[in-house]
C-alpha positions in Angstrom: 0.0 0.0 0.0 1.3 3.5 -0.9 1.2 4.7 2.7 3.6 5.2 5.6 2.8 4.5 9.3 3.6 7.4 11.6 3.2 6.9 15.4 3.4 9.9 17.7 4.7 9.2 21.2 6.3 10.8 24.2 8.4 9.8 27.2 5.7 11.5 29.3 3.2 8.8 28.8 -0.5 9.3 29.5 -1.8 9.9 33.0 1.2 8.0 34.5 0.8 5.1 32.0 3.0 4.2 29.0 0.6 3.0 26.3 2.8 2.7 23.2 3.3 -1.1 23.6 -0.4 -1.7 23.8 -0.9 0.3 20.7 1.9 -1.6 18.9 0.5 -5.0 20.0 -3.0 -4.0 18.9 -2.0 -2.7 15.5 0.4 -5.6 14.7 -2.4 -8.0 15.5 -4.5 -6.3 12.7 -1.9 -5.8 10.0 1.6 -6.8 9.1 3.8 -3.7 9.3 5.4 -4.8 6.0 2.1 -3.8 4.3 3.2 -0.1 4.8 5.2 0.3 1.6 6.4 3.8 2.8 7.9 2.4 6.0 7.0 2.6 9.6 8.1 5.4 11.9 7.7 6.7 15.4 8.3 10.2 16.7 9.3 10.2 20.3 9.2 13.5 22.1 11.9 12.9 24.8 12.2 14.4 28.2 13.9 11.4 29.8 16.8 9.6 28.2 16.2 6.3 30.1 12.6 6.1 29.0 13.5 7.1 25.5 16.1 4.3 25.2 13.5 1.8 26.4 10.9 3.1 23.9 13.3 2.9 21.0 13.9 -0.8 21.8 10.1 -1.3 22.0 9.6 0.2 18.5 12.6 -1.6 17.1 11.0 -4.9 18.0 8.3 -4.1 15.5 10.7 -2.8 12.9 9.6 0.8 13.5 12.2 3.5 13.0 12.3 6.0 15.9 12.9 9.7 15.3 13.7 11.7 18.4 13.0 15.3 19.3 14.1 16.6 22.7 11.7 18.9 24.4 10.2 20.3 27.6 6.6 19.2 26.9 3.9 20.2 29.3 0.5 18.5 29.4 -2.1 20.3 27.3 -4.3 20.8 30.4 -1.5 23.0 31.8 -0.6 25.1 28.8 -2.6 24.3 25.7 -0.8 26.8 23.4 2.7 25.6 24.4 1.7 21.9 24.0 0.1 22.6 20.6 3.2 24.4 19.3 5.4 21.5 20.4 3.1 18.9 18.8 2.9 20.9 15.5 6.7 20.9 15.4 6.7 17.2 16.0 4.3 16.5 13.2 6.2 18.8 10.8 9.4 17.0 11.7 7.9 13.7 10.5 6.2 15.0 7.3 9.5 16.7 6.5 11.4 13.3 6.4 12.3 12.4 2.8 11.3 8.8 3.4 7.8 9.9 4.5 7.4 12.6 1.9 8.0 10.1 -0.9 4.8 8.4 0.1 1.5 9.9 -1.0 -0.3 9.1 2.2 0.5 8.4 5.8 -1.4 6.8 8.6 -1.4 9.1 11.6 -1.6 7.3 14.9 -1.0 8.6 18.4 0.4 6.0 20.8 -2.7 5.9 23.0 -5.3 4.7 20.4 -6.4 1.3 19.4 -8.8 0.3 16.6 -12.1 -1.5 17.0 -13.0 -3.5 13.9 -16.6 -4.7 13.6 -17.4 -5.5 9.9 -14.2 -4.7 8.1 -10.5 -5.6 8.6 -7.8 -3.0 8.8 -6.1 -3.8 5.5 -9.5 -3.5 3.7 -10.2 -0.2 5.5 -6.8 1.3 4.6 -7.2 0.2 1.0 -10.7 1.7 0.8 -9.4 4.9 2.3 -6.5 5.2 -0.2 -8.7 4.3 -3.2 -11.3 6.9 -2.1 -8.6 9.6 -1.8 -7.1 8.7 -5.1 -10.5 9.2 -6.8 -11.4 12.3 -4.9 -8.4 14.8 -4.9 -10.3 17.5 -3.0 -10.8 15.2 0.1 -8.0 15.6 2.6 -8.3 12.6 4.9 -10.3 9.5 6.0 -10.4 9.2 9.7 -11.4 6.5 12.2 -14.0 8.2 14.5 -13.4 8.2 18.2 -16.0 6.8 20.6 -16.6 10.4 21.9 -18.0 11.2 18.4 -20.4 8.3 18.3 -22.9 10.0 20.7 -26.4 10.5 19.3 -27.4 13.3 21.7 -24.4 15.6 22.1 -25.5 18.6 24.2 -24.3 21.1 21.6 -25.5 19.0 18.7 -22.1 18.1 17.4 -21.3 15.1 15.2 -24.8 14.9 13.7 -24.2 16.7 10.4 -22.7 14.3 7.9 -23.3 12.5 4.6 -22.4 9.3 3.0 -20.1 9.8 0.0 -18.8 6.4 -1.0 -20.0 3.1 0.6 -18.3 2.9 4.0 -17.1 6.5 3.9 -18.9 9.6 5.1 -17.8 13.2 5.3 -18.4 15.9 7.9 -21.0 18.5 7.2 -20.7 22.3 7.7 -22.3 21.9 11.2 -20.2 18.9 12.3 -19.2 21.2 15.1 -20.2 24.8 15.8 -16.9 25.8 14.2 -17.6 23.8 11.1 -15.7 20.7 9.8 -12.2 20.1 11.0 -9.5 17.5 11.6 -9.1 16.1 15.1 -5.8 14.3 15.8 -7.2 10.8 15.8 -6.2 7.8 13.7 -6.4 9.0 10.1 -5.2 8.4 6.5 -3.9 11.8 5.3 -2.3 13.3 2.2 1.3 13.8 3.1 2.0 16.9 1.0 -1.2 18.7 2.2 -0.1 18.1 5.8 3.4 19.3 5.0 2.1 22.5 3.4 -0.5 23.3 6.1 1.7 22.5 9.0 4.5 24.6 7.5 2.1 27.5 7.3 1.2 27.1 11.0 4.9 26.6 12.1 5.8 29.8 10.4 2.8 31.6 12.1 2.8 30.1 15.6 0.5 32.8 17.0 -2.3 31.0 15.2 -2.1 28.5 18.1 -2.2 31.2 20.9 -6.0 31.7 21.0 -7.5 28.8 19.0 -7.6 25.1 19.7 -5.0 23.2 17.7 -7.6 20.9 16.1 -9.5 23.9 14.7 -6.3 25.5 13.4 -5.5 22.2 11.6 -8.9 22.3 9.9 -8.5 25.8 8.7 -5.0 25.3 7.5 -5.8 22.0 5.6 -8.8 23.6 3.9 -6.4 26.0 2.1 -5.3 23.0 0.1 -8.6 22.0 -1.3 -11.5 23.7 -3.2 -14.1 21.7 -1.2 -15.6 23.2 1.9 -16.2 19.8 3.4 -13.0 17.8 2.8 -12.8 15.8 6.1 -14.1 12.2 5.8 -14.4 9.2 8.1 -15.2 5.5 8.0 -18.6 4.1 8.9 -18.3 3.8 12.7 -20.7 0.8 12.6 -17.8 -1.0 10.9 -14.7 0.5 12.5 -13.8 3.1 15.0 -11.0 4.2 17.4 -10.8 3.6 21.1 -8.8 5.9 23.4 -6.6 4.2 26.0 -4.7 7.2 27.2 
């Protein structure tokens, strides 16, 4: 498949837990990493050399190449703008790698997510997502919805405006949230060059992240690379969705 795997991880862990091994076990049980023709990569934001070394070994066991960025990351609940700027730098570091940029698509996966497959296997889902994006150049991504987006009675009416566009694939409507359609940082198939361009724009204008949530900035930046006002798609959650373990 013309796609790379990119896992985002930190030595901080999640609420005192290191979840990367659980994510690796889950993913490897669903797909051979050799199916990622563009290679498999992990970005590790490192604040602890000992933990970093252990994590590199864990990723190596699965043939995943680690790329390290040192940093003084704070939890997003403490300083969301600072956390967002660090994360945007991390994503840009990865999509700037020649090995990854040579691949048309990449599978974005944070290290505290696992996939729940109900009526479709992961290889089929990835292939369907890639084929859909190949046929629809104005669509930016195909995402695996999180459980938090599966609610039928969200108090603000979020996540109810969508339409089926191709079999198992839907896209967000203009009222998906009160801010419109956007790209949350959940497991997704994304166009590598569009992420590179939009993330570079934000990196060069970091004040964009000072007063707006990073997942809204991502949507606005990515929409600059399409002529469609509704470019964010997702798989049918009745068949596959993402479960947060962090």
